[in-house]
C-alpha positions in Angstrom: 12.1 -6.4 10.1 12.9 -4.7 6.8 9.9 -3.1 5.2 9.4 -1.6 1.7 6.7 0.8 0.5 7.1 1.2 -3.3 3.6 1.5 -5.0 3.1 5.3 -4.4 4.8 8.4 -5.6 7.3 8.2 -2.7 9.3 5.2 -1.8 10.2 4.5 1.8 12.3 1.9 3.5 12.1 1.1 7.2 14.0 -1.1 9.7 11.9 -2.0 12.7 12.6 -4.1 15.8 9.4 -5.3 17.4 7.2 -2.2 17.5 10.2 0.2 17.6 11.4 1.9 14.4 15.1 1.9 14.1 15.6 3.9 10.8 13.5 5.0 7.8 14.6 6.5 4.6 12.5 7.8 1.7 12.7 9.4 -1.8 10.5 10.5 -4.6 10.3 7.8 -7.4 11.0 10.1 -10.3 11.5 7.1 -12.6 14.7 6.1 -10.5 13.2 3.5 -8.2 15.3 0.6 -9.9 18.5 2.8 -9.4 17.9 4.0 -5.9 16.0 1.2 -4.0 18.8 -1.1 -3.1 21.2 1.7 -2.0 18.4 3.1 0.1 17.8 -0.3 1.8 21.5 -0.4 2.7 21.5 3.1 3.9 18.5 2.4 6.2 20.2 -0.8 7.6 23.3 1.1 8.2 21.5 3.9 10.0 19.8 1.2 12.2 23.1 -0.3 13.0 22.3 -3.7 11.5 22.9 -5.7 8.3 20.9 -8.0 6.1 22.2 -10.9 8.3 20.1 -9.4 11.2 16.9 -9.1 9.3 14.4 -11.8 10.3 11.4 -10.7 8.2 10.8 -8.8 5.1 7.6 -6.8 4.5 6.7 -6.0 0.9 4.2 -3.6 -0.5 2.3 -5.4 -3.2 0.0 -2.5 -4.4 -2.2 -1.7 -6.1 -0.6 1.5 -7.3 2.2 2.3 -9.5 2.8 -0.7 -11.8 6.5 -0.1 -12.0 6.8 0.5 -8.3 4.9 -2.7 -7.4 7.0 -4.8 -9.8 10.4 -3.4 -8.6 9.4 -3.6 -4.9 8.2 -7.1 -5.0 11.2 -8.3 -7.2 13.6 -6.8 -4.7 11.8 -8.3 -1.7 11.7 -11.7 -3.3 15.3 -11.7 -4.3 16.5 -10.7 -0.9 14.2 -13.2 0.9 15.2 -16.1 -1.5 18.9 -15.3 -1.3 19.0 -14.9 2.5 16.3 -17.4 3.5 14.2 -14.6 5.2 10.5 -15.1 5.8 8.4 -12.8 3.7 5.0 -11.0 4.2 3.1 -9.2 1.5 1.0 -6.1 2.5 -1.3 -4.5 0.1 -1.2 -0.7 -0.2 -5.1 -0.7 0.6 -4.4 -2.5 3.9 -1.7 0.1 4.6 -4.1 3.0 4.0 -6.7 1.4 6.3 -4.0 0.9 9.0 -2.8 4.5 8.6 -6.3 5.8 9.1 -6.5 4.5 12.6 -10.3 4.4 12.5 -12.6 1.5 11.8 -14.8 0.7 9.8 -13.0 2.4 7.0 -12.8 2.5 3.1 -9.2 2.6 1.8 -8.7 4.5 -1.5 -5.6 4.5 -3.8 -5.2 6.5 -7.0 -5.9 4.5 -10.1 -6.5 6.0 -13.6 -7.6 9.6 -13.8 -11.0 10.0 -12.2 -11.0 6.5 -10.6 -9.7 4.9 -7.5 -8.9 1.4 -6.1 -10.9 0.8 -3.1 -11.5 -1.8 -0.4 -13.6 -1.7 2.8 -12.3 -2.9 6.2 -14.6 -3.6 9.1 -14.2 -2.7 12.8 -11.7 -5.6 13.3 -9.6 -4.5 10.2 -11.0 -7.4 8.2 -11.6 -6.8 4.5 -15.4 -6.9 3.7 -14.8 -6.9 -0.1 -12.1 -7.8 -2.7 -10.1 -4.8 -3.9 -12.0 -3.0 -6.7 -11.7 0.0 -8.9 -14.4 2.6 -9.4 -15.0 6.1 -10.8 -15.1 8.6 -8.0 -18.8 9.4 -8.4 -19.6 5.6 -7.9 -17.6 4.9 -4.9 -20.1 5.7 -2.2 -22.8 3.7 -3.8 -20.4 0.8 -4.5 -19.5 0.7 -0.7 -23.1 1.2 0.4 -24.2 -1.8 -1.6 -22.0 -3.9 0.8 -22.3 -2.1 4.1 -24.5 0.2 6.2 -21.6 2.1 7.8 -22.7 5.5 9.1 -20.7 7.6 8.7 -18.7 6.1 5.8 -15.1 7.1 6.3 -13.0 7.3 3.2 -9.3 7.2 3.8 -7.2 8.4 0.9 -3.6 9.4 0.1 -2.6 12.8 -1.3 -1.6 11.4 -4.7 -5.2 10.6 -5.5 -5.2 13.8 -7.3 -8.5 15.5 -8.0 -10.4 13.8 -5.2 -14.0 14.8 -5.1 -14.9 17.2 -2.3 -16.8 16.1 0.7 -19.9 17.9 -0.5 -19.8 16.1 -3.9 -19.5 12.7 -2.3 -22.1 13.4 0.4 -24.9 14.1 -2.1 -27.5 11.6 -1.4 -28.6 9.5 1.6 -25.1 8.5 3.0 -23.0 10.4 5.4 -19.4 10.6 4.3 -16.2 11.6 6.1 -12.9 12.0 4.3 -9.5 11.4 5.9 -6.2 12.0 4.2 -3.5 9.6 5.4 0.2 9.1 4.6 1.1 5.3 4.9 4.8 4.6 4.6 7.2 1.7 5.2 6.5 1.8 9.0 2.8 1.4 8.2 3.7 -1.6 6.0 5.8 -3.1 9.0 2.8 -2.6 11.3 0.4 -4.5 9.1 3.1 -7.2 8.3 3.7 -7.8 12.1 0.0 -8.4 12.6 -0.2 -10.8 9.6 2.9 -12.6 10.8 1.1 -13.2 14.1 -1.7 -14.9 12.2 0.7 -17.0 10.3 0.2 -15.2 7.0 3.7 -15.6 5.7 4.3 -15.9 1.9 6.9 -18.0 0.2 9.3 -15.8 -2.0 8.3 -17.6 -5.2 4.6 -16.8 -4.5 4.7 -13.1 -3.8 3.2 -11.2 -6.6 2.0 -7.6 -7.3 -1.7 -7.0 -6.9 -3.1 -5.9 -10.3 -6.7 -4.8 -9.8 -6.6 -3.6 -13.4 -4.3 -4.9 -16.1 -0.9 -2.8 -16.5 -0.7 -0.8 -19.7 2.2 -2.1 -21.6 3.4 -0.7 -24.9 4.0 2.6 -26.6 1.6 5.5 -26.2 -1.1 5.9 -28.8 -0.1 8.0 -31.8 -2.0 11.2 -32.6 -3.4 11.4 -36.0 
């Protein structure tokens, strides 16, 4: 399997056989994802001692997260899958965060706009209990509590979330909260994809799309006057 994680600040590419990772490469986006992704894919394949002809499944990170990262990652996965006739599985970044947490139930958090986070709850079986959403930090606990009675409420988040509220700030009120920092990567994407493949959740290349929980901001920055 070839797995791509592109929606965070760091891009990673993994080559996995069954449950065994054969190679992984990663790099910081730094506005160079389009330039570096394909060479990194070929580097990872070479390090694993395989070629694209040996790949039997592609796992793509569909976000939410970096709009540019999602689009480039999904576009690349679709192109490779279409050209080579390789089955494709889409994995959301929220599913990857939940898997990386290795606890359940859990609420997965991903950085959105300043002061807000994408979120989604997953039960003890790893099944989503809500659609992906976006909320201000101070409303996260109440949003989740309106859907579940989890005690404690475990919030799994990535380091790029930025100014994540402290445990004490989120714990004000009747809900017991535990915070867990995780680092999902392409191997995490591969693990989730393998489970989805086992449930028959393959995606046609033409149907794979980035997960936009909020609309992308397109156009020049506002002028200061």
